[in-house]
N, C-alpha and C positions, 0 to 999 in steps of 0.2 A: 530374530535380530539381537544382535549382539552390540555393548554402550557404545560402541565405537561410531557407530552408524547412526544412532541417534542426532537429528539434527534440531535446533530449536529455532522453527520458521518465523517464530513474532521477532526474533532480535534483528534477521534479516528482513523483513517484512517494514518493522518501524522505521530503522534506519533508511532503508530506502524510499518508504514514504515519503516521512517526516524530509529528506534530500531532496527529493523532486519538487515538493512544495516551498522548501527553505528560501527560494527567491522570490516567491509569489506576496507580492503586498497585499492583494485581497486578504479580507478576513476568512476565517476559518468559514463561516454561516454562510459570505459568498460563494465559497469555493464549493461545500456542500450543495449549495441549490443549483449551481454550475453542471456536477455532476450528476444530482438528481437524487439526491440520500439525504438521510438523516444528519443535521448536522451532530447531537449527540454520539452516532454510529464513528463518523470522521474524525472530531476530535480523540476518540478513545483508540481508533488507530491510530493518530500521529504519537499521541503520548504515551498510550500502554501496550500500542503492538497488538491489540485487540483484531485477530482477524475474519472480519467479516463476513457476510452469506455470500456463497457462490457467485449470485447473483450483483451483489454489491460489489465485488471483487472483481468483477469484469468491469461494471460499470467505470470503476474507479482505473482499471489498466486503460479501459477503451478513450477516459478522457486523457488520460497522460500519453497515450500514445506508445504504451510498454506492454510489454508482454506478462500475463498473469504470472508464469514460469520465472520471470525476472522479480517481480514483486515478491515473490514467495522465496527467492534462493536458488530454487531449481537450476537455475541458469545465471552464469555472470556474463551474459550477453545482451547487453542494452540494446533498444531501437534508437536511444537516442544518441549512441555514438556514431 
């Protein structure tokens, strides 16, 4: 794989996740509880772009009614549009 094909998925993931929850006035603890994931994992994903386990990633995508591909930056097609 050449250097030109390297993609920093954490940046796209962090940006897309932050944007998805930017208008939500609930606390991160409440959102994490609603999704069914650890608040620590949720906060790390939002703040640092940590990409969680596949299971957790799917839970977040399901909660947002968004595709995993979109959240990770493989697709620019949002289900919310």
